[in-house]
C-alpha positions, 0 to 999 in steps of 0.5 A: 715703819720705812725709811724714808717716813723715818727720815720725813718725820724728824725733820717735822720734829727737827722744823717744829723746834727750830720753829719754837725755839726762833720763835721764842727767842724772837718774843723775848727780843722785842720785848727786851726793846720796844720800838723808838720813835725815829721822829715826831711833831712837837711844833704844833697843838694837838687837835684833840685833848688825846694825845699820841704817845709813841711806844706807849704799852697795848698800842702797837706790836714791834714787828719783831714780836710779831714775826716771833709769835707767828714762828712759835705758833707755827712751832706748836701746830707742828709739834701737835700734829706730829704727836697725833701723828705718832699716837695714831700710828702707835693704836693702829700697829 
């Protein structure tokens, strides 16, 4: 394997690992600090029997958590691709 190809593979592994770790950290940060409501209306009666509660579980994903999940999935895809590439290169040789 030539040095440029090997260097590219190492850079791919590093980028994938950084994406995995950064995504995991952002997921933990997003879960640990739930978003707080910046404003709210309290002077009017609700128009229906359903009461909206800001920050209730399952209603929305905070942007930090969404970015974390995206980075985590990108990192996993990179690791899977590089692992398959490495196994395929070993079988060819």
